[in-house]
N, C-alpha and C positions, 0 to 999 in steps of 0.2 A: 895804607893798604890799597892795592889796585883792585877794583871790582871787575871781575870777569863776567861778561854777559853770559847767561845760560845758553846752552845749545838748544836748537829746536828739536822737537821729538822726531820729526821727519827730515830726511836728508833733502837738501835743495836739488832741483832738477839738474843743475850744472854738475854736481857731484855724481849723481846717478849716470849722467851722460859720460862723464870722464871714466867711471868704472866700467860702463858698458863698452866703451871704445877700447880701453886698455886691458880689460880682464884677460883675454886670451894671451896677450904678450906677457903679462905679469905672472899668470899661472905657469906658462912655459919657462919663463926665466927663473921662477922659484924652483920649479922642478929641476932645471938644469943646475942651479947653484947648489942644491943639496944632493945632487947625484941620483935623482929619481926616488928619494926616500918618501915614504907616505906622509911625512911631516911637512911636505911642501905646501899642502893646502892650509895648514895652520900658519905657516910663515906668510903666505899670500894674504890671509885674512888679518893677520897682525899688522902687515904693512898698510892695508886698507884702513884699519882702525887708527893707526898713527896718522895717516893722511886726513881722516875725518876729524880728528882732534885739532888739526892745524889748518883745516880747509879754508876758513875765512882769510887768514893771513897769506897762505900759499897761493890762493886764487887771486887775491888782490895784487900780490907781487909777481904773479904769473910764473911761479917756479914749481908748479905741481910735478912736472915730469922729472926734474932733477931731484926733488925731495923724495919722490917715490923710489927712484933708482938708488939713492943714498940709503934709505931705510931698508930696502930689499937687501942690499949688500951687508948692512949692519946686522940685520936679523939672521941672514945666512951665516955670517961670520960667527955670531953668537952661538948658533946651533952647532957649527963645526967645532967650536971650542969645547962644547959640552960632550962631544962624542969621544968614545974611548977607542975607536977603531978608525982605520983609514977609509976614506970615501973614494971610490973609483968614479972618475968623471970621464965621460965620453963626449967628444966634440961632434956635434951634429951639423950638417949643412943647413944654412938658412933656407927658409921656404922660398919658392920661386915667386917673383913679384907678379901681382895681378895686372894684366894688361887692360887698360881702359878702352872703352869703345870710342871711336872717333866721333867728334861732335858734329862734323859736317856730314851730311848725307844720312841715310837711315830713314826709318819710318817717322811719321809724325809723333807717334807715341815715344820713341827714343829721344826726339828733340825736346818734347815736353818734359820728359823725365829729368833732363838736365836742369830744367828751370824749377820745377815743382819739388818741394821738400819731400823727403822720404816718408812713407807711411809705416815703415817697419817699426815694430815695437822693440823695446829693449829686451834682450834675452832674459828669461826668468832667473837664470843662474846669476847673471851679473846684477840684476835688480835685488835678488835675495842677498847676495854678498854685500852690496852697498848698504842695504837696510841693516844687516847684522853688524857690519863694521861701524855704522853710524850710531847704533844703539850702544855698542860697547864704548865708543868714544864719548857719548853723552853721559854714560854712567861714570866713566873716569872723570869727566869734567865736573859732575855733581859732587863726586867724592873729594876732589881737590878743593872745590869751593867750600864744602862743608868743613874740611880740615882747616882751611884758611880762616874761616870764621871762628872755629873752635880755638885755634892757636891764638888768634887775635884777641878773643874774649879772655882767654887765660892770661895773656900778657897784660891786658887792661886791668883785670882784677889784681894781678900781682903788683902792678904799678900803683894801684889804689892802696893796697895793703902797705906797701913801702912808704907811700906818701903819708898815710895815717900814722904809721910808726914814727916817721920823722917828725910829724906835727906833735905827737904825744911826748916826745923827748925835748922839744923846744921849750925854753923857759918863757913864761908869760910876762 
């Protein structure tokens, strides 16, 4: 039996940073995929929970973006299959790209800003979403682990009973 290390109670800073960076895109994509249904927030949180459950492996393999996209499509497809009515989808134009300030020239403060790391804090919505998703994934992980131990213990006891029954039928 493979022992799965338990998840930490708090999400790692890398996960929070990922959620903070990608939260607006994920929310918009979930909203787009379900045609603006109110369930888009549930799908968004479910995808973050899926990612939290596989965060160690996905971040180590550097496949977080692809995994999130795949889970978002799967969750939206599952939601669509459960619907009994047609969903109207409207295609929206992508947002205009943000134009970066030129690095040469400008005030001393602008030149320093390019070097010094940002002091902006993560948005509270993204931080709350990351925490909620991490707690849900942690609870799932604990449940899987407990079920694994219970099934393993049951099989061990069953094996011991079988072995004792076999020993009792053997002639001495």
